[in-house]
DRENDO-369123 format. One record per residue (C-alpha): residue number from 1; x, y, z; residue in one letter. Coordinates in Angstrom, 2 decimals, always signed. Example, Ala and Ser with C-alpha at 12.3 -4.5 7.8 and 13.67 -1.06 7.14 Angstrom:
2
(1; (+12.30; -4.50; +7.80); "A")
(2; (+13.67; -1.06; +7.14); "S")
***
This chain:
339
(1; (+0.00; +0.00; +0.00); "M")
(2; (+2.87; +2.37; +0.75); "Q")
(3; (+3.85; +2.33; -2.92); "G")
(4; (+0.42; +3.57; -3.98); "K")
(5; (+0.06; +6.34; -1.43); "R")
(6; (+1.58; +9.73; -2.07); "K")
(7; (+1.39; +11.90; +1.00); "G")
(8; (-1.63; +11.87; +3.26); "K")
(9; (-4.47; +12.31; +0.76); "Q")
(10; (-3.31; +11.12; -2.66); "T")
(11; (-3.18; +7.69; -4.30); "V")
(12; (-1.11; +6.98; -7.41); "K")
(13; (-2.93; +4.55; -9.70); "I")
(14; (-0.51; +1.85; -10.81); "D")
(15; (-2.55; +0.09; -13.51); "I")
(16; (-4.16; +1.64; -16.61); "P")
(17; (-7.73; +2.58; -15.69); "I")
(18; (-9.47; +4.10; -18.66); "S")
(19; (-12.61; +6.15; -19.18); "I")
(20; (-14.11; +4.01; -21.95); "I")
(21; (-17.44; +5.78; -22.41); "S")
(22; (-19.37; +8.81; -21.22); "T")
(23; (-22.84; +10.27; -21.66); "A")
(24; (-24.67; +13.46; -20.72); "S")
(25; (-28.24; +14.69; -20.90); "I")
(26; (-29.14; +18.30; -20.12); "V")
(27; (-32.08; +20.68; -19.98); "G")
(28; (-32.97; +23.33; -22.57); "P")
(29; (-31.15; +26.18; -20.81); "K")
(30; (-27.95; +24.13; -20.65); "E")
(31; (-28.35; +23.10; -24.26); "G")
(32; (-28.37; +26.78; -25.25); "Q")
(33; (-25.09; +27.38; -23.43); "G")
(34; (-21.55; +27.41; -24.85); "P")
(35; (-21.12; +23.64; -24.41); "L")
(36; (-24.43; +22.71; -26.03); "G")
(37; (-22.89; +20.72; -28.88); "T")
(38; (-20.97; +18.44; -26.51); "Y")
(39; (-23.99; +16.86; -24.82); "Y")
(40; (-25.55; +13.61; -26.00); "D")
(41; (-29.09; +14.90; -25.60); "M")
(42; (-30.96; +18.11; -24.78); "V")
(43; (-34.45; +17.55; -23.40); "I")
(44; (-37.33; +19.76; -24.56); "E")
(45; (-38.43; +20.94; -21.12); "D")
(46; (-37.60; +20.42; -17.45); "E")
(47; (-40.51; +18.01; -16.85); "M")
(48; (-39.57; +15.73; -19.78); "W")
(49; (-43.03; +14.18; -19.88); "G")
(50; (-43.03; +13.22; -16.18); "E")
(51; (-45.41; +14.25; -13.40); "K")
(52; (-42.75; +15.87; -11.23); "S")
(53; (-39.29; +17.40; -11.48); "W")
(54; (-37.94; +14.63; -9.28); "E")
(55; (-39.23; +11.95; -11.64); "K")
(56; (-37.72; +13.84; -14.57); "A")
(57; (-34.34; +13.84; -12.81); "E")
(58; (-34.56; +10.08; -12.25); "S")
(59; (-35.42; +9.63; -15.91); "K")
(60; (-32.33; +11.61; -16.93); "M")
(61; (-30.15; +9.35; -14.80); "L")
(62; (-31.71; +6.19; -16.20); "K")
(63; (-31.33; +7.31; -19.80); "E")
(64; (-27.78; +8.59; -19.27); "T")
(65; (-26.81; +5.24; -17.78); "F")
(66; (-28.29; +3.42; -20.78); "A")
(67; (-26.23; +5.59; -23.16); "K")
(68; (-23.02; +4.98; -21.19); "I")
(69; (-23.52; +1.22; -21.32); "V")
(70; (-24.49; +1.23; -24.99); "N")
(71; (-21.43; +3.25; -26.03); "K")
(72; (-19.07; +1.13; -23.94); "S")
(73; (-19.77; -2.11; -25.78); "G")
(74; (-20.09; -3.85; -22.43); "K")
(75; (-23.05; -5.95; -21.34); "S")
(76; (-24.95; -5.25; -18.13); "M")
(77; (-23.45; -8.42; -16.63); "D")
(78; (-19.95; -7.01; -17.12); "E")
(79; (-20.62; -3.97; -14.91); "I")
(80; (-19.44; -4.76; -11.38); "N")
(81; (-20.54; -1.64; -9.54); "Y")
(82; (-22.69; +1.42; -10.05); "L")
(83; (-21.70; +4.51; -8.04); "L")
(84; (-24.46; +7.12; -8.03); "A")
(85; (-25.76; +10.08; -6.10); "G")
(86; (-27.65; +13.36; -6.38); "D")
(87; (-28.80; +16.37; -4.34); "L")
(88; (-32.23; +15.22; -3.28); "L")
(89; (-33.01; +13.96; +0.22); "N")
(90; (-31.79; +10.35; +0.64); "Q")
(91; (-30.56; +10.46; -3.00); "C")
(92; (-34.01; +9.52; -4.29); "I")
(93; (-33.26; +10.51; -7.89); "A")
(94; (-30.53; +7.86; -8.07); "S")
(95; (-32.21; +5.22; -5.94); "N")
(96; (-35.44; +5.36; -7.91); "F")
(97; (-33.62; +5.49; -11.25); "A")
(98; (-31.67; +2.31; -10.57); "F")
(99; (-34.05; +0.26; -8.42); "R")
(100; (-34.57; -2.15; -11.33); "D")
(101; (-30.99; -2.10; -12.68); "A")
(102; (-29.94; -5.32; -10.98); "G")
(103; (-26.37; -4.05; -10.48); "I")
(104; (-24.54; -3.71; -7.13); "P")
(105; (-24.74; -0.03; -6.22); "I")
(106; (-23.15; +2.37; -3.78); "F")
(107; (-25.29; +5.44; -3.12); "G")
(108; (-23.07; +8.49; -2.61); "L")
(109; (-23.61; +11.99; -1.33); "Y")
(110; (-20.84; +14.49; -1.91); "G")
(111; (-23.17; +17.31; -2.94); "A")
(112; (-21.77; +18.86; -6.12); "C")
(113; (-18.50; +16.92; -5.71); "S")
(114; (-20.31; +13.62; -6.34); "T")
(115; (-18.94; +13.15; -9.87); "M")
(116; (-15.33; +13.42; -8.66); "A")
(117; (-16.13; +11.37; -5.57); "E")
(118; (-17.68; +8.51; -7.53); "S")
(119; (-14.83; +8.55; -10.07); "A")
(120; (-12.31; +8.46; -7.22); "S")
(121; (-13.93; +5.47; -5.53); "I")
(122; (-14.51; +3.69; -8.84); "G")
(123; (-10.87; +4.11; -9.78); "T")
(124; (-9.68; +2.72; -6.45); "M")
(125; (-12.08; -0.22; -6.69); "L")
(126; (-10.57; -1.22; -10.03); "I")
(127; (-7.00; -0.47; -8.95); "N")
(128; (-7.51; -2.67; -5.90); "G")
(129; (-8.64; -5.59; -8.05); "G")
(130; (-12.22; -5.52; -6.79); "F")
(131; (-13.81; -4.64; -10.13); "A")
(132; (-13.19; -4.55; -13.87); "D")
(133; (-15.90; -2.11; -14.96); "N")
(134; (-17.58; +0.59; -12.88); "V")
(135; (-20.14; +3.23; -13.86); "V")
(136; (-19.95; +6.57; -12.01); "C")
(137; (-22.95; +8.83; -12.50); "I")
(138; (-24.83; +11.74; -10.94); "T")
(139; (-27.47; +14.39; -11.63); "S")
(140; (-29.11; +17.61; -10.52); "S")
(141; (-32.21; +19.58; -11.46); "H")
(142; (-32.78; +23.29; -10.98); "F")
(143; (-36.45; +22.97; -10.10); "C")
(144; (-36.14; +20.13; -7.61); "S")
(145; (-33.08; +21.69; -5.96); "A")
(146; (-34.73; +25.12; -5.62); "E")
(147; (-37.79; +23.53; -4.04); "K")
(148; (-35.69; +21.58; -1.57); "Q")
(149; (-32.93; +24.00; -0.62); "F")
(150; (-34.32; +27.47; -1.21); "R")
(151; (-37.79; +28.67; -2.26); "F")
(152; (-40.63; +27.32; -4.42); "P")
(153; (-40.30; +28.64; -7.95); "L")
(154; (-43.81; +30.06; -7.78); "E")
(155; (-42.62; +32.72; -5.32); "L")
(156; (-40.36; +34.30; -7.94); "G")
(157; (-37.79; +35.11; -5.27); "S")
(158; (-35.01; +37.52; -6.18); "Q")
(159; (-31.59; +35.90; -6.27); "R")
(160; (-28.45; +37.78; -5.12); "P")
(161; (-25.42; +38.18; -7.49); "P")
(162; (-23.50; +35.44; -5.65); "T")
(163; (-26.22; +32.85; -6.30); "A")
(164; (-25.69; +30.07; -8.85); "Q")
(165; (-28.06; +28.25; -11.17); "W")
(166; (-28.42; +24.52; -10.53); "T")
(167; (-27.75; +22.64; -13.75); "V")
(168; (-30.53; +20.46; -15.14); "V")
(169; (-28.44; +17.54; -16.24); "G")
(170; (-27.08; +14.07; -15.73); "S")
(171; (-23.59; +12.96; -16.62); "G")
(172; (-21.54; +9.84; -16.08); "G")
(173; (-18.58; +7.75; -17.12); "I")
(174; (-17.63; +4.09; -17.31); "M")
(175; (-14.23; +3.15; -15.92); "L")
(176; (-12.48; -0.03; -16.99); "S")
(177; (-9.17; -1.84; -16.66); "N")
(178; (-9.34; -2.14; -20.43); "Q")
(179; (-9.27; +0.74; -22.91); "G")
(180; (-7.02; +3.22; -24.64); "I")
(181; (-7.55; +6.24; -22.39); "G")
(182; (-7.97; +8.85; -21.15); "P")
(183; (-6.66; +7.33; -17.91); "Y")
(184; (-7.17; +8.33; -14.29); "I")
(185; (-3.68; +8.41; -12.78); "T")
(186; (-4.05; +10.09; -9.38); "Y")
(187; (-6.83; +10.38; -6.83); "V")
(188; (-6.62; +13.14; -4.21); "T")
(189; (-9.36; +12.77; -1.62); "T")
(190; (-10.46; +16.00; -0.01); "G")
(191; (-11.15; +16.77; +3.59); "K")
(192; (-13.96; +18.92; +4.95); "I")
(193; (-13.08; +22.60; +5.25); "I")
(194; (-15.49; +24.93; +7.06); "D")
(195; (-14.65; +28.63; +7.17); "M")
(196; (-17.93; +29.67; +8.77); "G")
(197; (-19.83; +30.78; +5.66); "I")
(198; (-23.59; +30.63; +6.36); "K")
(199; (-25.07; +32.19; +3.23); "D")
(200; (-26.62; +29.39; +1.15); "S")
(201; (-26.75; +31.81; -1.78); "N")
(202; (-22.96; +32.10; -1.74); "N")
(203; (-21.84; +28.50; -1.98); "M")
(204; (-18.82; +29.46; -4.08); "G")
(205; (-17.29; +31.12; -1.03); "A")
(206; (-18.13; +28.09; +1.11); "A")
(207; (-16.51; +25.62; -1.33); "M")
(208; (-13.49; +27.63; -2.51); "A")
(209; (-11.32; +26.94; +0.58); "P")
(210; (-11.85; +23.20; +0.16); "A")
(211; (-11.02; +23.40; -3.55); "A")
(212; (-7.85; +25.34; -2.84); "A")
(213; (-6.84; +22.90; -0.11); "D")
(214; (-7.26; +19.87; -2.38); "T")
(215; (-5.41; +21.50; -5.29); "I")
(216; (-2.47; +22.52; -3.09); "V")
(217; (-2.44; +19.12; -1.35); "T")
(218; (-2.36; +17.38; -4.74); "H")
(219; (+0.73; +19.33; -5.75); "F")
(220; (+2.47; +18.72; -2.43); "K")
(221; (+1.62; +15.00; -2.35); "D")
(222; (+2.66; +14.30; -5.93); "T")
(223; (+5.49; +16.78; -6.43); "G")
(224; (+3.70; +18.06; -9.52); "L")
(225; (+3.11; +21.72; -10.29); "S")
(226; (+0.40; +23.70; -12.12); "P")
(227; (+2.52; +23.67; -15.30); "S")
(228; (+2.26; +19.87; -15.45); "D")
(229; (-1.41; +20.24; -16.38); "Y")
(230; (-2.96; +21.64; -19.52); "D")
(231; (-6.08; +22.39; -17.50); "L")
(232; (-7.00; +22.59; -13.82); "I")
(233; (-10.76; +22.69; -13.50); "I")
(234; (-12.98; +22.94; -10.44); "T")
(235; (-16.53; +21.69; -10.17); "G")
(236; (-18.79; +24.67; -9.75); "D")
(237; (-17.39; +27.53; -7.74); "L")
(238; (-18.85; +30.13; -10.08); "G")
(239; (-17.27; +33.51; -10.70); "S")
(240; (-16.99; +34.57; -7.05); "F")
(241; (-15.70; +31.23; -5.83); "G")
(242; (-13.22; +30.83; -8.69); "K")
(243; (-11.61; +34.17; -7.93); "E")
(244; (-11.36; +33.26; -4.25); "L")
(245; (-9.86; +29.85; -5.05); "C")
(246; (-7.18; +31.44; -7.24); "E")
(247; (-6.26; +33.78; -4.41); "E")
(248; (-6.10; +31.04; -1.78); "L")
(249; (-3.94; +28.79; -3.97); "V")
(250; (-1.66; +31.72; -4.78); "S")
(251; (-1.10; +32.35; -1.08); "K")
(252; (+0.26; +28.80; -0.85); "Q")
(253; (+2.83; +29.57; -3.55); "G")
(254; (+1.12; +28.11; -6.62); "Y")
(255; (-0.02; +30.17; -9.63); "D")
(256; (-2.90; +28.49; -11.48); "I")
(257; (-4.41; +31.50; -13.24); "K")
(258; (-3.08; +30.67; -16.70); "N")
(259; (-4.64; +27.19; -16.94); "N")
(260; (-7.51; +27.29; -14.45); "Y")
(261; (-11.20; +27.06; -15.33); "A")
(262; (-14.45; +26.32; -13.52); "D")
(263; (-17.32; +24.18; -14.80); "C")
(264; (-19.83; +26.58; -13.28); "G")
(265; (-18.57; +29.35; -15.54); "M")
(266; (-18.48; +27.18; -18.67); "M")
(267; (-21.97; +25.67; -18.82); "V")
(268; (-23.78; +28.99; -19.28); "Y")
(269; (-23.10; +32.18; -21.23); "D")
(270; (-22.68; +34.82; -18.53); "S")
(271; (-23.69; +37.63; -20.88); "E")
(272; (-26.67; +36.05; -22.63); "K")
(273; (-28.03; +33.76; -19.90); "Q")
(274; (-29.04; +35.13; -16.51); "D")
(275; (-27.38; +32.71; -14.12); "T")
(276; (-25.69; +35.32; -11.91); "H")
(277; (-22.47; +33.70; -10.58); "S")
(278; (-22.74; +30.68; -12.91); "G")
(279; (-23.78; +27.04; -12.73); "G")
(280; (-23.85; +24.58; -9.84); "S")
(281; (-25.30; +21.20; -8.88); "G")
(282; (-24.01; +17.65; -9.21); "C")
(283; (-24.83; +17.74; -12.90); "G")
(284; (-22.64; +20.79; -13.53); "C")
(285; (-19.23; +19.12; -13.33); "S")
(286; (-20.67; +15.77; -14.45); "A")
(287; (-21.94; +16.94; -17.84); "V")
(288; (-18.80; +19.03; -18.37); "T")
(289; (-16.56; +16.03; -17.72); "L")
(290; (-18.70; +13.59; -19.71); "A")
(291; (-19.14; +16.01; -22.59); "G")
(292; (-16.60; +18.77; -23.15); "Y")
(293; (-13.58; +17.49; -21.22); "L")
(294; (-13.76; +13.90; -22.44); "Y")
(295; (-14.25; +14.87; -26.08); "Q")
(296; (-11.51; +17.50; -26.04); "E")
(297; (-9.09; +15.03; -24.44); "M")
(298; (-9.91; +12.45; -27.11); "K")
(299; (-9.10; +15.12; -29.72); "K")
(300; (-5.77; +15.84; -28.01); "G")
(301; (-6.53; +19.44; -27.05); "R")
(302; (-5.90; +18.50; -23.43); "Y")
(303; (-3.52; +15.71; -22.45); "N")
(304; (-3.26; +16.31; -18.71); "N")
(305; (-6.22; +17.53; -16.66); "V")
(306; (-6.72; +17.96; -12.92); "L")
(307; (-10.47; +17.67; -12.31); "F")
(308; (-11.57; +18.86; -8.87); "V")
(309; (-15.23; +18.39; -7.95); "G")
(310; (-16.48; +20.75; -5.25); "T")
(311; (-19.43; +20.36; -2.89); "G")
(312; (-21.30; +22.40; -0.27); "A")
(313; (-22.38; +19.97; +2.44); "L")
(314; (-25.44; +21.79; +3.69); "L")
(315; (-28.98; +20.53; +4.17); "S")
(316; (-32.32; +22.24; +4.66); "T")
(317; (-32.14; +21.34; +8.35); "T")
(318; (-28.64; +22.72; +8.90); "S")
(319; (-29.50; +25.93; +7.03); "A")
(320; (-32.65; +26.48; +9.07); "Q")
(321; (-30.70; +25.93; +12.28); "Q")
(322; (-28.14; +28.57; +11.33); "G")
(323; (-25.26; +26.17; +10.79); "E")
(324; (-22.29; +27.08; +8.64); "S")
(325; (-21.69; +25.35; +5.30); "I")
(326; (-18.87; +22.76; +5.25); "P")
(327; (-17.08; +22.42; +1.93); "G")
(328; (-15.46; +19.40; +0.27); "I")
(329; (-13.40; +18.88; -2.89); "A")
(330; (-12.12; +15.68; -4.49); "H")
(331; (-9.52; +15.63; -7.24); "G")
(332; (-8.63; +13.19; -10.02); "I")
(333; (-5.80; +13.53; -12.51); "A")
(334; (-6.76; +12.46; -16.04); "I")
(335; (-4.08; +11.83; -18.67); "Q")
(336; (-4.10; +10.67; -22.27); "N")
(337; (-0.94; +8.62; -21.69); "K")
(338; (-0.46; +6.21; -18.80); "F")
(339; (+3.01; +6.55; -17.29); "E")
***
């Protein structure tokens, strides 16, 4: 085990573990954004023919999973584990989507970091010899998230500039010990960082310290530097959180400004689409990874990417009780060549 561990929080993957297929389904607003051409499917409306937003979210997960499996060339019997989660209470979007799948499943909750969390665990399962093929998948839905965490849409509540727009979308990947890349080569597991932020409309500020901590820890554990990556991308800090993350990382002696991006600022057009600080939700980083990042890596535009999913670990109960918002961030290094 000592040979695999690098520092306190990072694991070096010592066998080729490839992302062999991805899929993403998004809502109409996301489809109109800058990354619209990268998604597998854009649904016509947020209900997608279902009786509730929650059912629509489950449907997105189910259909995204079907696309991942179909594109992988694997049979259902060849999938060893399904790692899934979402934002809804008790992860009902995922649990209801896969109740008939017949595949061993781990239900995960990492808030908006769930895509990176599931990919981290899936990678370690395969690296440890416990699985050959693992599907990692997640989702979010603006309407269901607003109803649960903030206010019913019918109220038409005014949102402050720091607020983010929860992505309507589901994204996922299949990991395998077979394939030609891109490969996951490092996993840096984050720890909870709580700086006392209590404003649930400013989750970027709550998550940025955790993102910065994981990024800096990754560099210290591995001996790598920002210049070793073509792109360092966080999950969904939005414009306010991204700026704060850059500052916090800089204070630790690392300059990431030249190759740093944030999924929350990429999904929507900040000038044409009114999303305030940008995108958020489990689906934000998931559809960006499964769509844009994967396709651009296959084209060779990016060869080395540090993908850091960020999450705000609040609940309706903790917010109502005046608790602060703990943040978490998990990182995976993705490379076109396995070294």
